[in-house]
C-alpha positions in Angstrom: 118.7 51.7 93.1 121.9 53.6 93.9 121.5 56.0 91.0 117.9 56.9 92.3 119.4 57.5 95.8 122.0 59.8 94.3 119.4 61.8 92.3 117.2 62.1 95.3 120.0 63.4 97.5 121.1 65.8 94.7 117.4 67.1 94.4 117.2 67.6 98.2 120.4 69.5 98.2 119.1 71.7 95.3 115.8 72.3 97.0 117.4 73.2 100.2 119.8 75.6 98.5 116.8 77.3 96.7 114.7 77.5 99.8 117.6 78.9 101.8 118.3 81.7 99.3 114.5 82.4 98.2 113.0 85.1 100.2 109.6 86.7 99.8 109.6 90.6 99.6 108.0 92.7 102.3 104.9 94.3 101.2 103.5 97.5 102.9 99.7 97.4 103.1 97.2 100.1 103.8 95.4 99.4 107.1 91.9 100.5 108.0 93.2 102.8 110.6 95.5 104.6 108.1 92.7 104.8 105.5 90.4 106.4 108.0 93.1 109.1 108.8 93.9 109.7 105.0 90.0 110.2 104.5 89.8 112.5 107.5 92.7 114.6 106.2 90.9 115.0 102.8 87.6 115.7 104.7 89.3 118.5 106.7 90.5 120.0 103.4 87.1 119.6 101.7 85.5 121.4 104.7 87.9 124.1 104.7 87.0 124.7 101.0 83.3 124.3 101.7 83.4 121.5 99.1 80.6 118.7 99.0 82.5 115.6 97.9 82.8 111.9 98.3 86.0 110.6 99.5 87.0 107.0 98.8 90.2 105.2 100.0 91.0 101.9 98.4 93.8 99.3 98.9 96.4 98.5 96.2 93.9 96.2 94.5 91.4 98.9 94.1 89.1 97.5 96.8 87.1 99.9 99.2 88.4 100.5 102.6 86.8 103.8 103.5 83.9 105.8 102.0 82.7 109.2 103.1 80.0 111.3 101.5 79.8 114.8 103.0 76.4 116.3 103.6 74.7 117.6 100.5 77.0 115.7 98.1 75.3 114.3 95.0 74.7 110.7 95.2 76.2 110.0 91.9 79.6 110.9 93.2 79.7 107.8 95.3 80.4 105.5 92.4 82.6 108.0 90.6 84.8 108.6 93.6 85.4 104.9 94.0 86.1 104.6 90.4 88.8 107.3 90.4 90.4 105.8 93.5 90.4 102.3 91.9 91.8 103.6 88.7 94.7 105.4 90.5 95.4 102.1 92.6 95.4 99.5 89.9 97.2 101.6 87.2 99.6 103.1 89.7 99.1 106.6 88.4 96.7 109.5 88.8 93.3 109.1 87.1 94.1 112.5 85.5 96.6 110.8 83.2 93.8 109.0 81.4 91.6 112.2 81.2 94.5 114.0 79.6 95.1 111.2 77.1 91.4 111.4 76.0 91.7 115.2 75.8 94.8 114.7 73.7 92.9 112.4 71.2 93.8 108.9 72.6 90.1 108.0 73.0 91.2 104.3 73.0 92.0 104.9 76.7 88.3 104.9 77.4 88.3 101.1 76.5 90.9 100.2 79.2 89.2 97.8 81.6 89.0 99.4 85.1 90.1 102.9 84.0 88.0 105.9 84.5 89.2 109.0 82.6 88.3 111.5 85.2 90.6 113.7 87.3 90.6 113.2 91.0 92.1 109.8 91.8 95.6 109.9 93.4 97.8 106.9 94.3 99.1 106.6 97.9 102.8 105.8 97.8 105.0 104.3 100.4 108.8 103.9 99.8 108.1 104.1 96.0 105.2 101.6 95.9 101.5 102.1 95.7 99.7 100.8 98.6 96.4 102.2 97.9 94.7 105.3 96.4 92.2 108.0 97.3 89.5 109.2 95.0 87.4 112.5 95.4 84.4 113.4 93.4 81.7 116.2 93.6 83.2 119.5 92.6 85.5 120.6 89.8 88.0 118.1 88.5 91.0 120.2 90.0 89.4 120.7 93.2 88.6 117.0 93.6 92.3 116.2 92.7 93.6 119.0 95.2 91.6 117.4 98.0 92.7 113.9 97.2 96.3 115.1 97.1 96.0 116.4 100.7 95.0 112.9 101.8 97.7 111.1 99.9 100.3 113.7 101.2 99.0 113.1 104.8 99.6 109.4 104.1 103.3 109.8 103.1 103.9 112.2 106.0 102.3 109.9 108.6 104.1 106.9 107.3 107.4 108.6 107.6 106.7 109.3 111.3 105.1 112.6 111.1 101.6 113.4 112.2 100.1 116.6 110.6 
């Protein structure tokens, strides 16, 4: 019986030491308010260019937070914009990376679950971590990405305390 009590006491001490030293990391998340502002920055850029696009903002898991389809934008761009944003979020890199891989002969990139090999998805990064992504679809691949970058850059500036 004494041996069980000693083992129990030792286990409690070990658990106490583990719990005292174990801390959960802090994780930044993309709020709905921030996602709306990111989409608004991208929308302003699209309007400035006269572009008809869909703008999708997703969280770090690739789930949709905000979707905007500017007037006269093709309906097909809704799903494409979401897919571009999701790709950038879950793979933690621009969707253009996959398009470039396919262009360079790595067609196996097309088989990656959840990846769309189309330029226009850009991760939103805070303190070196991806907190979400923005995807733009409807115009040329480069213009889609340029508009998405404006939204992602707005997020970085806003989070650092600026407000463009």
